[in-house]
C-alpha positions in Angstrom: 9.8 -18.6 13.5 8.9 -20.3 10.2 5.7 -19.1 8.6 3.3 -22.1 7.9 1.4 -22.0 4.6 -1.5 -24.5 4.5 -2.2 -25.6 0.9 -0.5 -27.3 -2.0 2.7 -26.1 -3.5 1.4 -26.0 -7.1 -1.5 -23.7 -6.2 -1.5 -20.3 -7.8 -2.6 -18.6 -4.6 0.0 -20.5 -2.5 2.7 -19.5 -4.9 1.5 -15.9 -4.7 2.2 -16.0 -0.9 5.5 -17.9 -1.3 6.6 -15.3 -3.9 6.2 -12.4 -1.4 7.9 -14.5 1.3 10.9 -14.9 -1.1 10.9 -11.1 -1.8 11.0 -10.4 1.9 13.4 -13.2 2.9 10.8 -14.8 5.1 11.3 -18.6 5.7 8.1 -20.6 5.2 6.9 -24.2 5.3 4.2 -25.7 3.1 1.8 -27.7 5.2 0.1 -30.0 2.6 -3.7 -30.2 2.4 -5.0 -33.4 0.9 -7.8 -32.5 -1.6 -8.4 -36.2 -2.3 -9.6 -36.6 1.3 -11.4 -33.2 1.2 -9.3 -31.9 4.0 -10.0 -28.4 2.9 -13.7 -29.0 3.7 -13.2 -30.6 7.1 -14.6 -28.9 10.2 -11.1 -28.3 11.6 -10.0 -26.6 8.3 -13.1 -24.5 8.0 -12.5 -23.2 11.5 -9.3 -21.6 10.1 -10.5 -20.8 6.5 -14.3 -20.5 6.5 -14.6 -20.8 2.7 -12.7 -24.1 2.4 -10.1 -22.7 0.1 -6.3 -22.5 0.1 -4.1 -21.1 1.4 -4.2 -19.8 4.9 -1.2 -19.1 7.1 -0.3 -19.7 10.7 2.3 -17.1 11.9 3.0 -18.2 15.4 -0.7 -18.5 16.2 -1.9 -15.7 14.0 -4.2 -17.1 11.3 -4.9 -15.3 8.1 -6.4 -16.3 4.7 -6.8 -14.7 1.2 -3.5 -14.7 -0.6 -3.4 -10.9 -1.3 -4.1 -10.1 2.3 -1.4 -12.5 3.4 1.1 -10.9 0.9 0.3 -7.5 2.3 0.7 -8.7 5.9 4.1 -10.2 5.1 5.2 -7.0 3.3 4.1 -4.9 6.3 5.4 -7.1 9.1 8.8 -7.6 7.4 9.1 -4.1 5.9 12.7 -3.6 7.0 14.0 -6.8 5.2 14.2 -8.0 1.7 12.8 -5.9 -1.2 11.9 -2.4 -0.1 8.9 -0.4 -1.2 6.5 -3.2 -2.1 3.9 -1.1 -0.2 4.4 2.7 -0.3 5.6 4.2 2.9 4.6 7.7 2.1 1.7 9.5 3.8 0.8 11.3 0.6 -2.9 10.4 -0.1 -2.4 10.7 -3.9 0.5 8.2 -4.0 -1.4 5.8 -1.7 -4.4 6.1 -3.9 -2.4 5.3 -7.0 -1.1 2.2 -5.2 -4.7 1.2 -4.3 -5.7 1.8 -7.9 -3.0 -0.6 -9.1 -4.1 -3.3 -6.7 -7.6 -2.9 -7.9 -6.5 -3.2 -11.5 -5.0 -6.6 -10.8 -8.1 -7.9 -9.0 -10.8 -6.3 -11.1 -9.3 -6.0 -14.6 -6.8 -8.9 -14.9 -7.7 -11.7 -12.6 -11.2 -12.6 -13.7 -10.2 -13.3 -17.3 -6.8 -14.8 -16.5 -8.0 -17.1 -13.7 -11.0 -18.0 -15.9 -8.8 -19.1 -18.7 -6.7 -21.1 -16.2 -9.8 -22.8 -15.0 -11.0 -23.7 -18.5 -7.7 -24.8 -20.0 -5.7 -26.1 -17.0 -7.7 -26.9 -13.9 -10.7 -28.5 -15.8 -8.2 -31.0 -17.3 -7.1 -32.0 -13.9 -10.7 -33.0 -13.1 -11.2 -34.7 -16.5 -13.5 -32.0 -17.8 -13.3 -30.5 -21.3 -12.9 -26.8 -21.7 -15.8 -24.7 -22.8 -14.5 -23.4 -26.1 -17.0 -20.5 -26.4 -16.2 -19.4 -22.8 -12.4 -19.6 -23.6 -12.9 -17.2 -26.6 -15.0 -14.9 -24.5 -12.4 -14.7 -21.8 -9.6 -14.3 -24.2 -11.4 -11.4 -26.0 -12.0 -9.7 -22.6 -8.4 -10.2 -21.5 -7.1 -8.7 -24.7 -9.2 -5.6 -24.2 -8.0 -5.3 -20.6 -4.4 -5.6 -21.7 -4.9 -2.8 -24.2 -5.6 -0.7 -21.1 -2.4 -2.0 -19.4 -0.4 -1.0 -22.5 -1.7 2.5 -22.2 -0.8 2.7 -18.5 2.7 1.1 -19.0 3.5 3.4 -21.9 3.7 6.2 -19.3 5.3 4.5 -16.4 7.5 1.5 -15.5 5.0 -0.3 -13.2 1.3 -0.2 -12.4 1.6 2.2 -9.5 4.4 4.3 -10.9 8.1 3.8 -11.4 8.7 1.4 -8.5 7.6 -2.2 -8.3 4.9 -3.0 -5.7 2.7 -5.9 -4.6 0.3 -4.8 -7.3 2.7 -5.9 -10.0 3.9 -9.1 -8.3 0.3 -10.3 -7.5 -0.1 -10.9 -11.3 2.6 -13.5 -11.6 0.8 -16.8 -10.8 -2.0 -16.4 -13.4 0.2 -14.4 -15.9 2.6 -17.4 -15.8 -0.2 -19.7 -16.6 -1.1 -17.7 -19.6 2.4 -18.5 -21.0 1.9 -22.2 -20.1 -1.4 -22.2 -22.0 0.5 -20.9 -25.1 -1.0 -17.4 -25.2 1.2 -14.6 -26.4 -1.1 -11.8 -25.1 1.6 -10.5 -22.7 4.3 -10.5 -25.3 2.6 -8.8 -28.2 2.2 -5.4 -26.6 5.7 -3.7 -26.2 5.2 -2.1 -22.9 3.3 -5.0 -21.4 6.0 -7.3 -22.7 8.7 -5.1 -21.1 6.8 -5.0 -17.8 6.1 -8.8 -17.8 9.7 -9.6 -18.6 10.8 -7.4 -15.7 8.6 -8.9 -13.1 8.8 -12.5 -14.3 12.6 -12.6 -14.3 12.9 -11.8 -10.6 14.7 -14.5 -8.6 11.6 -14.7 -6.3 9.4 -15.8 -9.1 12.0 -18.1 -10.6 12.1 -19.9 -7.2 8.3 -20.5 -7.0 7.0 -20.4 -10.6 6.3 -24.1 -10.7 6.1 -25.1 -7.0 6.1 -23.0 -3.8 
């Protein structure tokens, strides 16, 4: 059965889900949501996604929203196919804790600044709104500080959870890709971050969805 992803194919969060589908060889279909008609705020949509955001999935009647939760679900359900080890299979509490730590790094340390810059420099333009230059500088300063932390981590190991790629690495790609689109070199100017980003961003799964899911 083909997984249905409700959203728009250029969305960062839709592409995050599609990326994991590609890694796990899971066929999917994008079911377009018309923002111009506010379909994402309709009563029928809010029944499925109570926050009126994209995406949500319908997997043969199972409804799930939040892109990271969806990615985790896909990796667990299809654990035996596609890329292996995106979620650790060990029962070792320490190894699992390091994976959880890596997931938290992406959501708490990277995403707020990276998504904030995307909002200011990319998404505001789509709405005909000018970027807040002071806010952009503040976000960029914060992000640089966070990436110094990434450099320290990645100087000791290949990926954020250790020496094997996991969802924690891949979840960065939509907003990391937009940093490049915005012309920032913050990912390239630190040698270990640059090595890590080149590794994850050159994967065929990302090449397939980096512009449209």
